[in-house]
C-alpha positions in Angstrom: 0.0 0.0 0.0 1.4 3.4 -1.0 2.1 6.0 1.8 -0.5 8.7 2.2 0.3 12.1 0.9 -1.4 15.4 1.0 -1.2 17.4 -2.2 -1.9 21.1 -2.0 -3.1 23.0 -5.1 -3.2 26.7 -5.4 -4.3 29.1 -8.1 -1.7 31.0 -10.1 -2.3 33.5 -13.0 -1.5 32.3 -16.4 -0.6 35.9 -17.4 0.4 38.5 -14.8 -1.3 41.8 -15.7 -1.1 43.8 -12.4 -3.9 46.3 -11.6 -6.2 45.1 -14.4 -9.6 43.4 -14.2 -8.2 40.6 -16.5 -5.8 39.8 -13.7 -8.8 38.6 -11.7 -10.7 37.0 -14.5 -11.3 33.3 -13.5 -10.1 32.1 -17.0 -6.8 33.6 -16.3 -6.2 31.5 -13.1 -5.3 27.8 -13.1 -4.9 25.2 -10.3 -1.3 24.1 -9.9 0.1 21.6 -7.4 2.5 23.6 -5.3 3.2 21.4 -2.3 3.2 17.7 -1.4 3.5 16.4 2.1 4.0 12.7 3.1 1.5 12.2 6.0 3.8 9.8 8.0 6.7 12.3 7.8 4.6 15.3 9.0 3.3 13.1 11.9 6.9 12.1 12.7 8.4 15.7 12.5 5.6 17.2 14.7 5.9 20.7 13.3 2.6 21.5 15.1 -0.1 20.0 17.1 -2.5 21.3 14.4 -0.9 20.0 11.2 -3.6 21.3 8.8 -3.0 24.9 10.3 0.7 24.3 9.6 0.0 23.2 6.1 -2.1 26.4 5.5 0.8 28.5 7.0 3.4 26.7 4.7 1.1 27.2 1.6 0.6 30.9 2.4 4.3 31.4 2.4 4.8 29.7 -0.9 1.7 31.4 -2.5 2.3 34.8 -1.0 -1.3 35.3 0.0 -3.7 34.4 2.9 -6.2 31.7 2.2 -8.0 28.7 3.3 -7.6 25.0 2.6 -10.7 23.2 1.2 -11.5 19.8 -0.1 -13.0 21.1 -3.3 -11.5 23.3 -6.1 -14.4 25.2 -7.6 -17.5 25.7 -5.5 -19.3 29.0 -5.3 -18.6 29.1 -1.5 -15.8 26.5 -0.6 -16.0 25.4 3.0 -12.6 25.4 4.8 -11.5 22.1 6.2 -11.5 21.5 9.9 -8.1 22.7 10.9 -8.3 21.0 14.4 -8.7 17.5 12.8 -5.9 14.9 12.5 -4.3 14.0 9.3 -6.0 11.1 7.4 -4.1 7.9 6.4 -5.6 8.2 3.0 -4.0 10.5 0.3 -5.8 13.8 -0.1 -5.9 16.7 -2.4 -6.4 20.2 -0.9 -7.2 23.4 -2.5 -5.8 26.7 -1.3 -8.5 29.4 -1.8 -7.7 33.1 -1.8 -10.0 36.1 -2.1 -9.8 38.5 -5.0 -8.3 41.0 -2.6 -5.4 38.6 -1.8 -5.0 37.7 -5.5 -4.4 41.4 -6.3 -1.5 41.4 -3.7 0.1 38.3 -5.1 3.2 39.3 -6.9 5.6 36.8 -8.4 8.6 37.1 -6.3 11.0 35.6 -8.8 9.5 34.9 -12.2 12.8 33.1 -13.1 12.9 31.0 -10.1 13.3 27.8 -12.1 15.9 29.2 -14.4 19.1 27.4 -13.5 21.1 29.9 -15.6 20.7 32.7 -13.0 23.9 33.4 -11.3 24.2 33.3 -7.6 27.2 34.6 -5.6 28.8 33.9 -2.2 29.2 37.6 -1.5 28.1 38.5 2.0 26.9 41.8 3.1 25.8 43.9 6.1 22.2 43.4 4.8 22.6 39.6 5.3 23.8 40.1 8.8 20.9 42.4 9.5 18.6 39.6 8.1 20.0 37.1 10.6 19.5 39.5 13.5 15.9 40.3 12.4 15.0 36.6 12.1 16.6 35.9 15.6 14.7 38.9 17.2 11.4 37.9 15.4 11.3 34.1 15.9 13.8 33.2 18.7 13.9 29.7 17.5 14.0 28.0 14.1 10.6 28.1 12.6 11.2 24.7 10.9 12.7 22.6 13.7 12.0 24.5 16.9 15.8 24.4 17.8 17.6 27.3 19.3 18.9 29.8 16.8 22.4 29.0 17.8 22.3 25.7 16.1 20.3 26.9 12.9 21.1 29.1 10.0 18.8 31.9 9.0 17.8 31.5 5.4 15.3 32.9 2.9 12.7 30.6 1.5 13.7 31.8 -1.9 17.4 32.5 -2.6 18.0 36.1 -1.7 21.4 36.2 -3.5 19.8 35.0 -6.8 20.9 37.5 -9.4 23.0 39.8 -7.2 25.7 40.2 -9.6 26.1 43.9 -9.0 
């Protein structure tokens, strides 16, 4: 029997046309799988006692917008899942629904994220040092593992140095 997984789908625009009504036209948005979580791994790692809330949080970071996890992709009024329930031992698809207001705020952080030709550098800066201090002040512990900051490295979810060839 295959291990249970949770696949999370989110809507992304086919064409980004900021500040236009076409940007919100439903025909311009499509569901894309953005995250996959093995249920047994999530249960073992114990990121949170409310794992569906943690999955919603992680998806919000990836998508860059607040939303709700629902079991259905396209209902007139999708009902959020029960965030307090336990993960199922059966594979599940979840859909991350956002409002039009949140969609207006979504901006592709790095449209060339998958472009392996983009150059990165090992150059360090005061800005990177400031970033570490801000993360330490804000979170106190590693948000991924819960370990003290002294044993973890601060890191951007997306490579900050990508393209900093100045």
